MOPAC internal coordinates of N, CA, C and O (Angstrom, degrees):
PM7 1SCF
backbone

  N    0.0000 0     0.00 0     0.00 0    0    0    0
  C    1.4252 1     0.00 0     0.00 0    1    0    0
  C    1.5387 1   109.45 1     0.00 0    2    1    0
  O    1.2310 1   119.39 1   -42.12 1    3    2    1
  N    1.2868 1   118.77 1   137.88 1    3    2    1
  C    1.4213 1   124.33 1   178.27 1    5    3    2
  C    1.5087 1   108.02 1   -82.98 1    6    5    3
  O    1.2310 1   120.58 1   -44.58 1    7    6    5
  N    1.2940 1   116.49 1   135.42 1    7    6    5
  C    1.4813 1   119.86 1  -176.87 1    9    7    6
  C    1.5425 1   107.10 1   -74.36 1   10    9    7
  O    1.2310 1   122.42 1   -44.23 1   11   10    9
  N    1.3617 1   112.98 1   135.77 1   11   10    9
  C    1.4642 1   120.10 1   175.13 1   13   11   10
  C    1.4792 1   112.91 1   -96.99 1   14   13   11
  O    1.2310 1   121.15 1  -178.35 1   15   14   13
  N    1.4138 1   115.41 1     1.65 1   15   14   13
  C    1.4396 1   120.62 1   179.31 1   17   15   14
  C    1.4877 1   110.32 1  -107.32 1   18   17   15
  O    1.2310 1   120.82 1   -41.27 1   19   18   17
  N    1.2954 1   116.03 1   138.73 1   19   18   17
  C    1.4760 1   120.16 1  -179.12 1   21   19   18
  C    1.5154 1   107.99 1  -128.89 1   22   21   19
  O    1.2310 1   120.92 1   -37.03 1   23   22   21
  N    1.3277 1   115.85 1   142.97 1   23   22   21
  C    1.4496 1   121.58 1   176.06 1   25   23   22
  C    1.5511 1   105.11 1  -126.64 1   26   25   23
  O    1.2310 1   121.60 1   -63.12 1   27   26   25
  N    1.3088 1   114.54 1   116.88 1   27   26   25
  C    1.4506 1   120.41 1  -177.19 1   29   27   26
  C    1.5734 1   106.77 1  -141.70 1   30   29   27
  O    1.2310 1   120.88 1   -57.79 1   31   30   29
  N    1.3218 1   115.93 1   122.21 1   31   30   29
  C    1.4412 1   120.10 1  -177.61 1   33   31   30
  C    1.5726 1   111.63 1   -56.73 1   34   33   31
  O    1.2310 1   120.44 1   158.47 1   35   34   33
  N    1.3498 1   116.77 1   -21.53 1   35   34   33
  C    1.4711 1   118.34 1   179.49 1   37   35   34
  C    1.5135 1   113.48 1   -84.56 1   38   37   35
  O    1.2310 1   120.25 1   171.34 1   39   38   37
  N    1.3315 1   117.12 1    -8.66 1   39   38   37
  C    1.4644 1   120.83 1  -178.55 1   41   39   38
  C    1.5389 1   108.02 1  -112.80 1   42   41   39
  O    1.2310 1   118.83 1   -67.17 1   43   42   41
  N    1.2865 1   119.83 1   112.83 1   43   42   41
  C    1.4343 1   125.99 1   178.17 1   45   43   42
  C    1.5653 1   112.57 1    51.42 1   46   45   43
  O    1.2310 1   121.54 1  -143.40 1   47   46   45
  N    1.2894 1   114.65 1    36.60 1   47   46   45
  C    1.4792 1   121.64 1   177.74 1   49   47   46
  C    1.4782 1   114.64 1    62.24 1   50   49   47
  O    1.2310 1   119.64 1  -151.06 1   51   50   49
  N    1.3438 1   118.30 1    28.94 1   51   50   49
  C    1.4562 1   122.46 1   175.06 1   53   51   50
  C    1.5592 1   111.95 1    90.72 1   54   53   51
  O    1.2310 1   120.02 1  -173.64 1   55   54   53
  N    1.3656 1   117.56 1     6.36 1   55   54   53
  C    1.4396 1   120.89 1   175.43 1   57   55   54
  C    1.5878 1   109.08 1   -64.00 1   58   57   55
  O    1.2310 1   119.16 1   -44.90 1   59   58   57
  N    1.2892 1   119.21 1   135.10 1   59   58   57
  C    1.4464 1   119.59 1   177.37 1   61   59   58
  C    1.5205 1   111.33 1   -59.63 1   62   61   59
  O    1.2310 1   119.66 1   -52.90 1   63   62   61
  N    1.3320 1   118.26 1   127.10 1   63   62   61
  C    1.4406 1   123.18 1  -178.84 1   65   63   62
  C    1.5526 1   107.92 1  -126.24 1   66   65   63
  O    1.2310 1   121.84 1   -14.37 1   67   66   65
  N    1.3168 1   114.09 1   165.63 1   67   66   65
  C    1.4466 1   117.27 1   170.99 1   69   67   66
  C    1.5116 1   108.35 1   -76.66 1   70   69   67
  O    1.2310 1   121.16 1   -51.14 1   71   70   69
  N    1.2869 1   115.38 1   128.86 1   71   70   69
  C    1.4752 1   123.14 1  -173.60 1   73   71   70
  C    1.4938 1   112.07 1   -49.22 1   74   73   71
  O    1.2310 1   119.88 1   -50.09 1   75   74   73
  N    1.3033 1   117.84 1   129.91 1   75   74   73
  C    1.4812 1   122.90 1   176.44 1   77   75   74
  C    1.5280 1   112.03 1    86.97 1   78   77   75
  O    1.2310 1   120.31 1  -177.19 1   79   78   77
  N    1.3411 1   117.01 1     2.81 1   79   78   77
  C    1.4435 1   121.73 1   178.90 1   81   79   78
  C    1.4970 1   110.98 1  -133.76 1   82   81   79
  O    1.2310 1   121.09 1    -2.55 1   83   82   81
  N    1.3183 1   115.53 1   177.45 1   83   82   81
  C    1.4815 1   119.12 1   171.62 1   85   83   82
  C    1.5417 1   108.04 1  -113.46 1   86   85   83
  O    1.2310 1   120.96 1  -152.87 1   87   86   85
  N    1.3311 1   115.77 1    27.13 1   87   86   85
  C    1.4477 1   119.32 1   178.04 1   89   87   86
  C    1.4970 1   111.12 1   -89.89 1   90   89   87
  O    1.2310 1   121.08 1   -64.70 1   91   90   89
  N    1.3497 1   115.54 1   115.30 1   91   90   89
  C    1.4698 1   118.61 1  -178.65 1   93   91   90
  C    1.5838 1   111.46 1   -65.78 1   94   93   91
  O    1.2310 1   122.02 1   -38.63 1   95   94   93
  N    1.3143 1   113.74 1   141.37 1   95   94   93
  C    1.4503 1   120.34 1   179.08 1   97   95   94
  C    1.5247 1   109.23 1   -62.89 1   98   97   95
  O    1.2310 1   120.36 1   142.27 1   99   98   97
  N    1.2921 1   116.92 1   -37.73 1   99   98   97
  C    1.4780 1   118.69 1   179.41 1  101   99   98
  C    1.4909 1   112.82 1   -60.70 1  102  101   99
  O    1.2310 1   118.71 1   150.14 1  103  102  101
  N    1.2985 1   120.06 1   -29.86 1  103  102  101
  C    1.4784 1   123.98 1   176.35 1  105  103  102
  C    1.4839 1   112.49 1   -59.07 1  106  105  103
  O    1.2310 1   121.25 1   137.58 1  107  106  105
  N    1.3340 1   115.22 1   -42.42 1  107  106  105
  C    1.4777 1   119.79 1   178.98 1  109  107  106
  C    1.5280 1   110.61 1   -64.76 1  110  109  107
  O    1.2310 1   119.86 1   139.11 1  111  110  109
  N    1.3311 1   117.86 1   -40.89 1  111  110  109
  C    1.4500 1   123.59 1   174.79 1  113  111  110
  C    1.5279 1   111.03 1   -60.89 1  114  113  111
  O    1.2310 1   121.10 1   131.22 1  115  114  113
  N    1.3121 1   115.50 1   -48.78 1  115  114  113
  C    1.4918 1   119.89 1  -179.73 1  117  115  114
  C    1.5298 1   110.57 1   -59.95 1  118  117  115
  O    1.2310 1   120.07 1   134.28 1  119  118  117
  N    1.3063 1   117.47 1   -45.72 1  119  118  117
  C    1.4912 1   118.51 1   178.65 1  121  119  118
  C    1.4826 1   111.90 1   -61.37 1  122  121  119
  O    1.2310 1   120.03 1   136.81 1  123  122  121
  N    1.3265 1   117.56 1   -43.19 1  123  122  121
  C    1.4549 1   121.88 1   177.92 1  125  123  122
  C    1.4964 1   110.23 1   -61.81 1  126  125  123
  O    1.2310 1   119.62 1   139.86 1  127  126  125
  N    1.3073 1   118.33 1   -40.14 1  127  126  125
  C    1.4664 1   122.76 1   178.54 1  129  127  126
  C    1.5306 1   111.42 1   -65.75 1  130  129  127
  O    1.2310 1   121.12 1   154.33 1  131  130  129
  N    1.2850 1   115.47 1   -25.67 1  131  130  129
  C    1.5296 1   118.30 1   179.06 1  133  131  130
  C    1.5461 1   109.53 1   -92.08 1  134  133  131
  O    1.2310 1   120.85 1  -165.66 1  135  134  133
  N    1.3710 1   115.98 1    14.34 1  135  134  133
  C    1.4166 1   123.33 1   174.07 1  137  135  134
  C    1.5463 1   114.94 1    71.33 1  138  137  135
  O    1.2310 1   120.53 1  -156.10 1  139  138  137
  N    1.3749 1   116.59 1    23.90 1  139  138  137
  C    1.3915 1   120.02 1   172.54 1  141  139  138
  C    1.5186 1   108.10 1   -72.46 1  142  141  139
  O    1.2310 1   120.57 1   -38.32 1  143  142  141
  N    1.3295 1   116.52 1   141.68 1  143  142  141
  C    1.5021 1   119.39 1   177.92 1  145  143  142
  C    1.5241 1   108.61 1   -83.48 1  146  145  143
  O    1.2310 1   120.79 1   -14.70 1  147  146  145
  N    1.2820 1   116.09 1   165.30 1  147  146  145
  C    1.4446 1   120.91 1   175.92 1  149  147  146
  C    1.5383 1   108.95 1   -56.83 1  150  149  147
  O    1.2310 1   119.27 1   136.04 1  151  150  149
  N    1.3094 1   119.01 1   -43.96 1  151  150  149
  C    1.4638 1   123.01 1   179.51 1  153  151  150
  C    1.4898 1   111.91 1   -58.80 1  154  153  151
  O    1.2310 1   120.58 1   139.96 1  155  154  153
  N    1.3323 1   116.49 1   -40.04 1  155  154  153
  C    1.4758 1   120.00 1   178.81 1  157  155  154
  C    1.5388 1   111.15 1   -67.53 1  158  157  155
  O    1.2310 1   120.70 1   140.52 1  159  158  157
  N    1.2943 1   116.27 1   -39.48 1  159  158  157
  C    1.4695 1   121.20 1   177.44 1  161  159  158
  C    1.4861 1   110.42 1   -61.47 1  162  161  159
  O    1.2310 1   121.29 1   136.28 1  163  162  161
  N    1.3489 1   115.14 1   -43.72 1  163  162  161
  C    1.4681 1   119.83 1   179.43 1  165  163  162
  C    1.5057 1   113.29 1   -66.65 1  166  165  163
  O    1.2310 1   119.71 1   149.96 1  167  166  165
  N    1.3652 1   118.17 1   -30.04 1  167  166  165
  C    1.4465 1   120.29 1   175.33 1  169  167  166
  C    1.5035 1   110.38 1   -64.43 1  170  169  167
  O    1.2310 1   119.53 1   138.59 1  171  170  169
  N    1.3459 1   118.51 1   -41.41 1  171  170  169
  C    1.4226 1   124.51 1   179.23 1  173  171  170
  C    1.5088 1   111.23 1   -71.50 1  174  173  171
  O    1.2310 1   119.85 1   145.80 1  175  174  173
  N    1.3022 1   117.89 1   -34.20 1  175  174  173
  C    1.5013 1   119.64 1  -174.40 1  177  175  174
  C    1.5318 1   108.19 1  -132.85 1  178  177  175
  O    1.2310 1   120.79 1  -101.47 1  179  178  177
  N    1.3352 1   116.10 1    78.53 1  179  178  177
  C    1.4793 1   122.02 1  -176.51 1  181  179  178
  C    1.5222 1   113.36 1   -65.42 1  182  181  179
  O    1.2310 1   118.90 1   166.65 1  183  182  181
  N    1.3392 1   119.71 1   -13.35 1  183  182  181
  C    1.4708 1   121.38 1   175.41 1  185  183  182
  C    1.5474 1   111.95 1   -70.79 1  186  185  183
  O    1.2310 1   121.41 1   161.42 1  187  186  185
  N    1.2965 1   114.91 1   -18.58 1  187  186  185
  C    1.4642 1   119.87 1   177.83 1  189  187  186
  C    1.5152 1   111.98 1   -86.16 1  190  189  187
  O    1.2310 1   121.42 1   -22.13 1  191  190  189
  N    1.2902 1   114.89 1   157.87 1  191  190  189
  C    1.4669 1   119.89 1   172.91 1  193  191  190
  C    1.5393 1   111.15 1  -113.84 1  194  193  191
  O    1.2310 1   120.28 1   -17.66 1  195  194  193
  N    1.2342 1   117.06 1   162.34 1  195  194  193
  C    1.4892 1   121.90 1   178.69 1  197  195  194
  C    1.5375 1   110.48 1   -55.80 1  198  197  195
  O    1.2310 1   121.58 1   139.31 1  199  198  197
  N    1.3384 1   114.57 1   -40.69 1  199  198  197
  C    1.4469 1   120.54 1  -178.46 1  201  199  198
  C    1.5297 1   112.32 1   -62.04 1  202  201  199
  O    1.2310 1   122.03 1   136.84 1  203  202  201
  N    1.3669 1   113.72 1   -43.16 1  203  202  201
  C    1.4714 1   118.60 1   178.21 1  205  203  202
  C    1.4990 1   112.70 1   -62.36 1  206  205  203
  O    1.2310 1   120.33 1   132.62 1  207  206  205
  N    1.3740 1   116.98 1   -47.38 1  207  206  205
  C    1.4459 1   120.64 1   179.74 1  209  207  206
  C    1.5161 1   110.34 1   -62.00 1  210  209  207
  O    1.2310 1   119.29 1   139.21 1  211  210  209
  N    1.2798 1   118.96 1   -40.79 1  211  210  209
  C    1.4456 1   122.27 1  -179.51 1  213  211  210
  C    1.5393 1   110.48 1   -66.50 1  214  213  211
  O    1.2310 1   120.28 1   139.99 1  215  214  213
  N    1.3301 1   117.07 1   -40.01 1  215  214  213
  C    1.4589 1   119.41 1   178.54 1  217  215  214
  C    1.5200 1   110.87 1   -64.86 1  218  217  215
  O    1.2310 1   120.27 1   139.09 1  219  218  217
  N    1.3421 1   117.10 1   -40.91 1  219  218  217
  C    1.4811 1   120.40 1   179.32 1  221  219  218
  C    1.5704 1   108.44 1   -61.60 1  222  221  219
  O    1.2310 1   120.92 1   134.11 1  223  222  221
  N    1.2946 1   115.84 1   -45.89 1  223  222  221
  C    1.4414 1   117.91 1  -178.28 1  225  223  222
  C    1.4880 1   115.74 1   -68.23 1  226  225  223
  O    1.2310 1   120.47 1   160.97 1  227  226  225
  N    1.3035 1   116.70 1   -19.03 1  227  226  225
  C    1.4770 1   121.12 1   178.67 1  229  227  226
  C    1.5287 1   111.37 1   -81.66 1  230  229  227
  O    1.2310 1   120.31 1   158.97 1  231  230  229
  N    1.3454 1   117.01 1   -21.03 1  231  230  229
  C    1.4792 1   121.78 1  -175.72 1  233  231  230
  C    1.4834 1   110.58 1   -68.28 1  234  233  231
  O    1.2310 1   120.10 1   180.00 1  235  234  233

């Protein structure tokens, strides 16, 4: 499986982000913890796909 998470010191100071974006992985966890649905997350972040969000939440 190809990793969808990227850590680069040049992107948000090395905070783990979803590859190809500046969306921190922790943000997806926080939204899920606040009971946001995948559909709601996708509304806020249309650059993501359902598959990406589901992969992040499975990690």
